[in-house]
C-alpha positions as CSV (number, residue, x, y, z in Angstrom):
1,M,-92.5,-13.9,63.7
2,E,-90.0,-16.5,62.6
3,F,-86.3,-15.9,61.7
4,E,-83.5,-17.9,60.1
5,F,-81.5,-17.9,63.3
6,D,-82.3,-19.1,66.8
7,I,-84.1,-16.6,68.9
8,H,-83.4,-18.5,72.2
9,K,-79.7,-17.9,71.8
10,I,-79.9,-14.1,71.8
11,F,-83.0,-13.6,74.0
12,L,-82.5,-15.8,77.1
13,E,-85.5,-14.4,79.0
14,P,-89.2,-14.6,78.0
15,I,-89.3,-10.7,78.0
16,T,-86.0,-9.0,77.1
17,K,-85.3,-5.3,77.7
18,L,-83.1,-3.5,75.3
19,D,-81.6,0.1,75.4
20,S,-79.5,2.1,73.0
21,T,-76.6,-0.5,73.3
22,L,-78.9,-3.2,71.7
23,L,-77.4,-5.7,74.2
24,P,-79.6,-7.6,76.7
25,Q,-78.7,-7.9,80.4
26,R,-77.9,-11.6,80.1
27,R,-75.1,-12.3,77.6
28,P,-76.3,-14.1,74.4
29,L,-75.0,-17.6,73.6
30,V,-73.3,-16.4,70.4
31,S,-70.5,-13.9,69.8
32,S,-71.2,-10.2,70.4
33,S,-70.9,-9.2,66.8
34,E,-73.2,-12.0,65.7
35,A,-75.7,-11.2,68.5
36,E,-75.7,-7.5,67.5
37,K,-76.3,-8.4,63.9
38,Q,-79.2,-10.7,64.7
39,I,-80.8,-8.2,67.1
40,M,-80.7,-5.5,64.5
41,K,-82.4,-7.8,62.1
42,V,-85.2,-8.5,64.6
43,L,-85.8,-4.9,65.4
44,D,-86.0,-3.8,61.7
45,D,-88.4,-6.6,60.9
46,I,-90.8,-6.1,63.8
47,G,-90.7,-2.4,63.2
48,K,-91.8,-2.9,59.6
49,A,-94.6,-5.3,60.7
50,S,-95.9,-2.7,63.3
51,A,-95.9,0.1,60.7
52,K,-97.8,-2.1,58.3
53,A,-100.4,-3.0,60.9
54,Q,-100.9,0.6,61.9
55,R,-100.9,1.8,58.3
56,L,-97.9,4.1,58.8
57,P,-95.9,5.4,55.8
58,A,-92.6,4.5,57.5
59,P,-91.5,2.4,60.5
60,I,-91.1,4.3,63.8
61,T,-89.1,1.5,65.3
62,S,-85.7,0.3,64.0
63,A,-82.2,-0.5,65.1
64,S,-80.8,2.8,64.0
65,R,-83.6,4.7,65.9
66,M,-82.9,2.7,69.1
67,Q,-79.2,3.5,68.9
68,T,-79.8,7.3,68.6
69,N,-82.5,7.7,71.3
70,Q,-82.8,6.9,75.0
71,H,-85.7,4.5,74.6
72,H,-86.4,1.1,76.2
73,L,-87.7,-1.8,74.1
74,Y,-89.4,-4.9,75.6
75,I,-89.4,-8.0,73.3
76,L,-91.7,-10.9,74.1
77,K,-90.8,-14.3,72.7
78,D,-92.8,-17.6,72.6
79,C,-91.5,-20.1,75.1
80,T,-94.1,-22.9,74.5
81,P,-92.8,-26.4,73.8
82,K,-94.0,-26.4,70.2
83,T,-91.5,-23.6,69.4
84,A,-88.6,-25.3,71.1
85,G,-86.6,-25.0,67.9
86,R,-85.6,-21.5,66.7
87,G,-88.3,-19.6,68.6
88,L,-90.7,-16.9,67.7
89,V,-91.1,-13.2,68.5
90,I,-94.6,-12.4,69.6
91,G,-94.4,-8.7,69.9
92,F,-92.7,-5.7,71.4
93,L,-93.4,-2.5,73.4
94,K,-91.3,0.7,73.1
95,V,-91.3,3.4,75.8
96,G,-89.4,6.6,76.5
97,Y,-89.5,9.8,78.4
98,K,-90.4,13.0,76.5
99,K,-90.9,16.6,77.5
100,L,-94.4,17.6,76.5
101,F,-96.8,20.6,77.0
102,V,-100.1,19.1,77.9
103,L,-103.5,20.6,78.6
104,D,-105.5,20.0,81.8
105,R,-109.2,20.1,82.1
106,K,-109.2,23.9,82.5
107,G,-107.2,24.4,79.3
108,S,-103.9,25.5,81.1
109,H,-100.6,24.5,79.5
110,I,-98.4,22.4,81.8
111,E,-94.9,21.3,81.1
112,A,-94.4,17.6,82.0
113,E,-92.0,14.8,81.1
114,P,-94.0,11.6,81.4
115,L,-93.2,8.1,80.3
116,C,-94.7,7.7,76.8
117,I,-95.8,4.7,74.9
118,L,-94.2,5.1,71.5
119,D,-94.9,1.8,69.8
120,F,-96.9,-1.4,70.7
121,Y,-97.3,-4.4,68.5
122,I,-98.5,-8.0,68.9
123,H,-98.5,-10.3,65.9
124,E,-102.0,-10.6,64.3
125,S,-102.1,-14.4,64.7
126,L,-101.4,-14.2,68.5
127,Q,-103.7,-11.3,69.5
128,R,-106.4,-11.8,72.2
129,H,-104.3,-14.5,73.9
130,G,-103.2,-12.5,76.9
131,F,-99.7,-11.7,75.5
132,G,-100.3,-8.0,75.2
133,K,-101.4,-7.7,78.9
134,E,-98.4,-9.8,80.0
135,L,-96.0,-7.5,78.1
136,F,-97.7,-4.3,79.2
137,G,-97.8,-5.4,82.9
138,F,-94.1,-6.3,82.8
139,M,-93.2,-2.9,81.5
140,L,-95.3,-1.2,84.3
141,R,-93.4,-3.2,87.0
142,I,-90.0,-2.5,85.6
143,E,-90.6,1.2,85.0
144,Q,-92.5,1.6,88.2
145,V,-95.3,3.8,86.7
146,E,-99.1,3.8,86.9
147,P,-101.2,3.3,83.7
148,Q,-103.0,6.7,84.1
149,H,-99.6,8.5,84.3
150,L,-98.6,7.4,80.8
151,A,-98.8,9.5,77.6
152,I,-99.6,7.5,74.4
153,D,-98.4,8.6,71.0
154,R,-101.2,8.2,68.4
155,P,-102.9,5.1,69.8
156,S,-105.0,3.0,67.5
157,E,-108.6,2.0,68.2
158,K,-107.4,-1.5,69.3
159,F,-105.0,0.0,71.8
160,L,-107.6,2.3,73.2
161,S,-110.0,-0.7,73.6
162,F,-107.1,-2.6,75.3
163,L,-106.5,0.2,77.8
164,W,-110.2,0.5,78.5
165,K,-110.7,-3.2,79.0
166,H,-107.7,-4.0,81.3
167,Y,-106.9,-0.7,83.0
168,N,-110.3,1.2,83.0
169,L,-108.8,4.2,81.1
170,R,-111.8,5.8,79.5
171,A,-111.9,9.6,80.1
172,V,-109.6,11.1,77.6
173,I,-108.3,14.7,78.1
174,P,-108.1,16.3,74.6
175,Q,-104.7,17.6,73.5
176,V,-103.4,19.7,70.6
177,N,-100.6,17.2,69.9
178,N,-100.6,13.6,68.9
179,F,-100.4,12.3,72.4
180,V,-103.3,11.0,74.5
181,I,-103.6,11.3,78.3
182,F,-106.4,10.1,80.6
183,E,-108.1,11.3,83.6
184,G,-105.8,11.1,86.6
185,F,-102.7,12.0,84.6
186,F,-102.0,15.0,86.9
187,R,-103.0,13.3,90.1
188,D,-100.6,11.5,92.5
189,R,-97.6,11.9,90.2
190,K,-94.1,11.3,91.5
191,A,-92.7,14.1,89.3
192,P,-95.5,16.6,88.9
193,G,-95.6,18.8,85.9
194,R,-94.3,22.3,86.0
195,K,-96.5,25.2,85.1
196,L,-94.9,27.7,82.8
197,P,-94.1,31.0,84.5
198,P,-95.9,34.1,83.2
199,K,-94.3,35.9,80.4
200,R,-92.1,38.7,81.6
201,A,-93.1,42.2,80.3
202,E,-90.7,43.5,77.7
203,G,-88.8,46.6,79.0
204,E,-87.3,49.4,77.1
205,I,-84.9,48.3,74.4
206,K,-81.5,50.0,74.7
207,P,-79.0,50.0,71.8
208,Y,-75.9,49.7,74.0
209,S,-75.2,48.6,77.5
210,L,-73.3,50.7,79.9
211,S,-70.2,48.6,79.6
212,E,-70.2,48.9,75.8
213,R,-70.7,52.7,75.9
214,D,-67.7,53.3,78.2
215,F,-65.1,52.8,75.5
216,L,-66.8,55.0,73.0
217,R,-65.0,58.3,72.4
218,H,-67.3,61.3,72.7
219,E,-65.1,63.4,70.4
220,E,-65.6,61.1,67.5
221,G,-68.6,62.1,65.5
222,L,-70.4,60.6,62.6
223,P,-68.7,60.4,59.2
224,W,-69.6,63.0,56.4
225,P,-72.3,63.7,55.3
226,F,-74.1,62.4,58.4
227,S,-72.1,64.8,60.5
228,Q,-73.8,67.8,58.8
229,G,-76.5,69.6,60.7
230,Q,-80.1,69.3,59.7
231,S,-80.0,72.7,58.2
232,S,-77.1,71.8,55.8
233,L,-78.8,68.6,54.9
234,N,-82.1,70.4,54.0
235,R,-80.2,72.9,52.0
236,A,-80.4,70.7,48.9
237,G,-83.2,72.2,46.8
238,S,-84.5,69.2,44.8
239,L,-84.7,65.5,45.2
240,G,-81.5,63.7,44.4
241,S,-79.2,66.6,45.5
242,S,-76.5,65.8,47.9
243,P,-75.1,67.9,50.7
244,T,-71.9,69.9,50.0
245,R,-68.7,69.0,51.7
246,P,-67.3,71.9,53.6
247,R,-63.9,73.3,52.6
248,V,-61.2,72.3,55.0
249,I,-59.1,75.3,56.1
250,P,-55.6,74.3,57.2
251,R,-54.5,75.4,60.5
252,E,-51.9,78.2,61.0
253,D,-49.1,75.9,62.1
254,E,-49.5,73.7,59.0
255,F,-49.6,76.8,56.7
256,V,-46.3,78.1,58.3
257,K,-44.7,74.7,57.9
258,S,-45.7,74.5,54.2
259,L,-44.0,77.9,53.6
260,R,-40.8,76.7,55.2
261,T,-40.6,73.7,52.9
262,C,-41.4,75.6,49.7
263,R,-38.7,76.5,47.2
264,P,-37.6,80.2,47.4
265,H,-39.1,82.5,44.7
266,S,-37.0,84.0,42.0
267,L,-37.4,87.5,43.5
268,Q,-36.1,86.2,46.8
269,R,-33.2,84.5,45.2
270,A,-32.3,87.6,43.3
271,A,-32.5,89.7,46.5
272,N,-30.2,87.2,48.2
273,G,-27.8,87.4,45.3
274,E,-28.3,83.8,44.2
275,Q,-28.1,83.0,40.5
276,E,-30.9,81.1,38.9
277,D,-30.1,77.8,37.3
278,S,-29.7,77.8,33.5
279,S,-31.8,74.7,33.2
280,Q,-34.6,76.3,35.3
281,R,-34.4,79.5,33.1
282,R,-34.6,77.5,29.9
283,R,-37.5,75.5,31.2
284,T,-39.4,78.6,32.1
285,S,-38.8,80.2,28.7
286,D,-39.9,77.0,26.8
287,M,-43.1,76.9,28.9
288,N,-43.9,80.6,28.1
289,V,-43.4,79.9,24.3
290,S,-45.7,76.8,24.4
291,R,-48.4,78.7,26.2
292,G,-48.3,81.5,23.6
293,L,-48.6,79.0,20.7
294,M,-51.5,77.3,22.4
295,A,-53.3,80.5,23.0
296,Q,-52.8,81.5,19.3
297,R,-54.2,78.2,18.1
298,N,-57.3,78.4,20.3
299,C,-58.2,81.9,19.4
300,Y,-61.7,82.3,18.1
301,S,-61.2,85.5,16.2
302,R,-60.9,85.5,12.4
303,Y,-57.9,87.8,12.7
304,T,-54.6,86.6,13.7
305,C,-54.1,86.7,17.4
306,P,-51.0,88.5,18.5
307,S,-48.5,86.5,20.3
308,P,-48.4,86.9,24.0
309,P,-45.7,89.0,25.4
310,L,-42.6,87.1,26.5
311,L,-40.9,87.8,29.8
312,T,-37.3,88.4,29.5
313,R,-35.1,89.0,32.4
314,A,-33.2,92.3,32.6
315,P,-29.9,92.7,34.3
316,P,-30.5,93.0,38.0
317,T,-30.5,96.7,38.6
318,G,-32.9,96.7,41.5
319,M,-35.6,95.0,43.4
320,C,-38.5,96.7,41.6
321,N,-37.2,96.5,38.0
322,L,-36.2,92.8,37.5
323,Y,-38.5,92.0,34.6
324,T,-39.3,94.0,31.5
325,I,-42.0,93.4,28.8
326,K,-40.7,92.8,25.3
327,C,-43.3,92.8,22.5
């Protein structure tokens, strides 16, 4: 793949390794900002070319994906004399470690974190020239991994033929995910996979722990009406009835306190020799008159209702004869 800028100034090695920083180990011959801009352009273009060759709906390799993941990208450039000008990018290989649940030959799930082949692309005009084997072998040496210990993400038919031809990887262990592993994946591994522990049996579910129940007050009950007994709740006859709230009886000390704060009665004031206030006496008289008129208006008889008797106060002659009835 050709670009408008010089490839040899940003990739000084035949095969350059990139990580999330997008900067090669050897410093480019251009400024850092210009080198980063050109490298991002290369990654985006080769990612689109790989997606088109594999008939993918979207690229799986780009500069933004490299910056947000811990992946390694190996870029192969053409160093022949005929491309001594700006240079060409032949292809790339992207790898990364992923935690997977793979199946062995017995069908047991094993948790492993192998090195995975995530994307592999060689330009169509330069395939079957040994560039793919050169790039793949360089990656194996740098990552120090055996071919049978790799997990490959959705390999194409060409890639499977490549692995069969150069590394004798034929026996595929079927998986339920998109990754493909081969016979020998679980053999002689540096970091063997971990078998999942058996699922622990579920015990009795408790609503509160002992520490949470310590601060609860035992004397505090449920709010009404849930504090009613089952008999009182079932006392409702039909559906839709609600339980009755019990009548609260004041305690003896509260009742005595209320008596002390009440205003003395007229009889008591008369017994103590106190004179009733004129305003209070006038208010009581007016109230009795208004009650009598209201009773006369609300009478249901066709005859005229007699006026209610009015209470008039007699001179204080004794405790038992304070009020007389005057019709």
